[in-house]
N, C-alpha and C positions, 0 to 999 in steps of 0.2 A: 311462835307464840308460847307464852308460859301458860301451862294448863294448871289452874289452881282449883277448879271445881269439877274437873273430869280427870279420871285416871285411865291410863292406857298401858297394856302389857300384852306380851305374846305368850300364850300357854299351849305348847305343843302344836303350833301352827294356827291356833285360834286367837285372833286379834281381839282382845277384850277391851271394850270401851265402857267405863263405868262412871255414871254420874255420882259425884261425891260432894254434895252441897247441903250438908246438915241432915238431921233426922228425917225430914220430909222431902228432901231433894227437889225443891221448887225450881222452876225454869224461869230465867230472865234472859235478856239479850246476851249477857256475858256467857251464860251457860250454853245458849244456842250456838253462839260463835265458837266456843270451845268444842262442842260436840261435832260441829262440821269439820273443824281442824283435826280432831282425833279420828273421825271416821275416814277422812281423806288420807291421813297417815297410814291407817290400817289397810286401806284399799290399795295404796301404792307400795306397800312393803312386800317384796317377793317372798319373804318367809312366812307370810300370813296367807292362809288358804280359805278361811272362813272369818266372818266378823260377827262378834256378839255384842249386843247392846244390853247393858244391865246397870245396876247401881249398888251402892253400899247400903248397909243397914237391912232391916227386915220389915219395916213398917210400910214404906213406899218405894216403889220403883221411881216414881215421881208424883208429886201432888199436883203437877201441871203448872201452867203459867202463873207467876206471882203478879196478879193484876194490880196490886198495890204499888208495884215498881213501874207501872206504865203511866206516862204523863197524860194529863187531861187535855190533849191537843191532837190535831190531825197528824202532824209530823211524827209524833211518838207512836201512834197507833199504826201508821203506815210503815214505819221502820220495823215494828214488831211483825206485822203481817208478811213483809218481805223476808224477814229472817226465818219465819215459820215455813214459808214456801220454799226457800232455799234449802232448808234442812230436809223437808219432805222430798224435794227433787233429788237430793243427794242419796237419800235412803233408797229410793226406787230405781236409781241408775248406777249404783255400785256395781263393779265388775264381779264382785265375790258375793256368795250367799251371805245374807244377814239374818241373824236370829236374835230375838229379844228373849232374855231370861229374866222373868219378873221376880225379883227378890222380895217385892212387896206390891201393894196395890198400884194400879196404873190409872191416873186420873187425867182428864183433859187431853192435852197434847200427848201425854204419856200413853193414853189409850190408843191414840192415832198412830204413834210410832210403833207400838207393839203389833197393831193390826196390819200396818204397812210393811212389816218385816216379812221375810219369806216364811217364817214360823215363829210363833210365840210359845214359850215353855214357861209353865208356872206351877207352883205348889197349890194344894187345894184350900189354902187359907187366905187368899187375896181376893180383891174385887177389881172389876173394871167399871169405870164410871166417867161420864162426860158431864160434869155439873153445869157447865156453861149452857147446855141444852135447856136447862130449867128456866133460863131467862132469854131464850130465843136465839142463841148462838150455836149453830149446828156443827157437828164434826165433818166439815165439808170434804176434806181430803180423803178420809177413810170411808166415805159413804159407799162407794162401789163394793168394797170388801165386806162391809157390814150387811149390805143388802143381799149379797151372794151367800153369806154364811148363816144369817139369823132368820128365824121365822118372823113374819111381819110384826106381830104383837111385841115380841122380844126386842126387835129393832126399834120400834116406836118408843118403847119404854126407855131403852138405852139413850136414844138421841134426845129424849125429853128430860134427861138428867137422873134417871133412876139407876141404881147400882146393879150390876150383874156379877154374881159370884163366879169365881174361877171354876167351880164344879159345874155350874150351868153352862158357862162358856166352853168348857171341855166337852160337854154333851152335844153342843151345837157344832163342834169342830172349829171353833174360833181360836182356841189355844190347845196345847198338848199338856196334860197334867202329868207331873212327876212328884215323888215324895219330897217333902221339905228336908228330911234329914240329910240327904245327899244331893241337894238341888243342883249345884254346879257340876258335880261329877256325873250325875245322870244326864244333864243337859249336854255336857261335852261329848259323852259317848254317842248321843243322837246327832249332834252337830257334825262330828267327824265322819259320819256316814252319808252326809248330804253331798250329792253330785249335781249341782245346778249351776250351769255356766251363764255368762252374760247374755247370750241370745235367749236362753230359756227365761231369764229374769225379765228381759225386755218384753217378751210375749206375755208373761204372767202379769206384768205391771201396766200393760197397755190401757186397760180401763181407767187407771188412775192418771196416767200420762195424758189421756185424752181430755180430762176434765180439770187439769191442774190450774190453768189460767182462769177458767170460770169459777173454780173453787176459791182462788185467791180474791177475786172480785166480790164473791158472795160473803166471804169472811170479813173483808174490809167493810162492806156495807153493814153487816150485822154488828160489828164492833163499834162503828161510828155512832150507832144509836145507843150504845151501852157505855162508852168510855168518855164521851165529850161533855157530859154533865155529871156533877158530883153525886146526885141522887141515883141515877142509873148505874153509875160505876159502883156505888156502895151496894146495890142489889147484886151485882155480879160478884163482888168480893164476898158478900154474905153467902151466896150460893156455894161458892168454892170452899169457903171456911166450913160450912155445915157438912159438905161432902167429905172433907178430911176427917171430921169427927166420926162420921158413920162408916167410912170405908177403910179405916186403918186395918192392916193385916191382923187377924185374930192371933197369929203366932207371936207377933210383937207385943200384944197385950198380955199374953200368957207368960212371956219371958221378960 
């Protein structure tokens, strides 16, 4: 497969998979497919010992699903949900440790991917947000991790669409904070000390594995009520657009 929206390289045994899809790094079916291909390549490469999921730019790790690219019909929504489930399944079943390095804010599915990684590393100038929650579409796949990490009120606010700063997420233990100035260097030094094998990953991810089929069904049901009429779909697009304006990394604004 030709990777046009995702970059892959090996840096000292760290297999880097970077979303490279414009300033906001939105996700569509093409990006999801390329991410799965890139993660599979990194997982199968004997020269790679750790896998890192990151992105280009400084504003967004990803702004999440581009809902404008999703058709207003059952088959389009179903295809998207299947792709999301396949990507999540891959992330939680990789043989090698996977770490998200958040170059920018993580919105929507980007939040879920970061939470579902073995570790998320971020600078203090980004946000985590699930804007779809504001219109009744919950982060179903990452819910076990969010419930385990966050105080109840913080979790409810996050799944309702409110932004969580990386500083607060760091205080809750949801991510590990490092300085922006040497983000990837600091992250790589942490990643290369990780010793988590496939058995440990399986045990760590069992709560997510146990709910993945039910989560797929719940996401499909929630999206059917939002994507099959133009008015409801417009509300979803508006919620994600507003979140992008509010949650852009403060570092990218200053620079």
